[in-house]
C-alpha positions, 0 to 999 in steps of 0.5 A: 211126164211123158206124152206122145199123143198129139193133143186136140188142136182146138186147145190152142189157136192156130198161127193165124188166130194167135193173139200175139199177131195183134197190136201192142196193148202194153209197152214197157220202156226202160223201166226201173224201180229202186226202193228207198234205202236199198243199194240196188234196183229191184227192176233194171231197164225192163223193156217189154211189149205185150200184144192185145188179147194175149196171155203173157207170163213173167216167171222167176225165182222168189225175189227176182222182181216179179211182183214189183214189175206187175204192181208197176203196171197199175202203179200200185208201185211207183216206178223210179224211171222209164215209161209204161204205156197201156192202150196208148196212155202213159200211166206214169203221167197220170194224176192221182185222180186220173189214175183212179179212173184209169184203174177201172179198165184194169183188173187185178187178181191177188195171191191171197184173194183179199176178200172182205170177211164180213161180206158175202160172195155177192157183196164182195163182187158188187162192192167195186160197182157200188163204190163207183156209183153204179145204180142198183139194178145195173149192179145186180145184172153185172153180179149175176153175169159174173157169178154165172161166169165163175160158176158160183151162183149157188154160193152167192150168199155164202161168207168167205170163211165157208169157201174153199181156196178155189172158190175164193179165187173165183170170187177174186176173178169175178170182182176183177172183172166188174168194170169189164177191163181190157187188161187183167193182172194176175199176181201169183193167182194160183200159188196158194191152190192145190194142183187140181184147183190150179188146173180149174182156175187156169181153165177159167182164165183161158175161157175169159181170155178167149171169150172176152179177148182180155189181155192177161199178164200174170207172174208165177214161179209155177212152170205148169202155169206158164206151160198150160196157159201162156202164149208168150213168156219173159224170164226175170232174174235179179230185176232184169229180163234175161229171156223172152219169147213164145212159150213153146220156144223158151220151154223147149230150148232155153238159152239161159241157165236160170231158165233151164233151172226154172223150167226143168232142173233135171232136163239134161241130167243122166240117170246115175246108173248110166252116167257112171258107165259113160265114156267118150270112147268105146271101151269094149266091143259090147259098149252101146252108144248113148244118144239124145234126140231133142224136140224143140218145136221146129218141125220134127215129131217123136215118131216111134215108127220112124225110129224103129225103121231107122234104128236096127237091133236092140234099142233101150229107152233110158229116159223120155220127157215129151210134152206138147206146148202150143201144139208143138212137141218139146223135150227129149228121148234118151236112147241106148243103141245096139252095140254095132253103132258108132258115133261117126256114122249115127249122125248121118243115119239118124239125120232129121229124125229129131230137131237136134241129135246129140251123141253123148258117148258109150255106155259099158256093160254092167 
């Protein structure tokens, strides 16, 4: 995907309004989890801070420990060691009765919806309120409010079997919000959905975050989910956090090979037709210099006009992958320069044209 247009600034808040500048909402300290009969820990020494009002993503391959971690946050899984402090409460110290009451302030959205097939949309949303003993009139008002929020007023008397996957997930989201939680946990909430429906659900979650100031923690293996929704992200691999930071930073300049493979496994690959003709030194007077201009959100922008003014002669665009993450350009341009360019001089001539400039070598003719 290539996009050189600057997105609408309203899509992401500016730095002053960024929720990550707020107080800590979730603190995870030295968290570990080992399942009975297993020789190694599913989670090892997890330390994370999640700020109030942010959308925090946790990504990793299948089996990396993502689901175990998010289920520890409301003690659906019991940690083996460490502490989880949410809004000042050490949930690992809660009794079973206290935990039931505390969970009402935490909503959870599941991958496979978990709707009751014998109840209508309205009844599925209402059920947690009914179990909690909320009066009928208050239940009706809350369900009406949530149906409007998720856009299912016309489907309130439908059965789950009559709904699409996206509609079922909207019911799941509404049900997770019935107790006005301050924390919403999303366990692979979009992985069972098609791309178009995924975008709609992400837009709904973003609206909920912005309108209700709910902290959202989600796990996913879908990179587009992190890219489009999250403020900060942590990468988990074999039960350990190996990288974390603002999404734009991790996305544009990943430090770990696992992260690079998750985000874009082909990001540094050269087209075969170019790679087979690439040499470290000029082999022919018509050999052309290959350069990579990298944009990592540090301030440089892919200004085509500036490139044209700096670079004379023939320019061939070999590969382009620029995306805007948190209103910052990330990605690369791969360019073949005119045959009069030399590696020794090009770094000076193209200084500050990108956040990083890499001279890859010379490409001989066909």
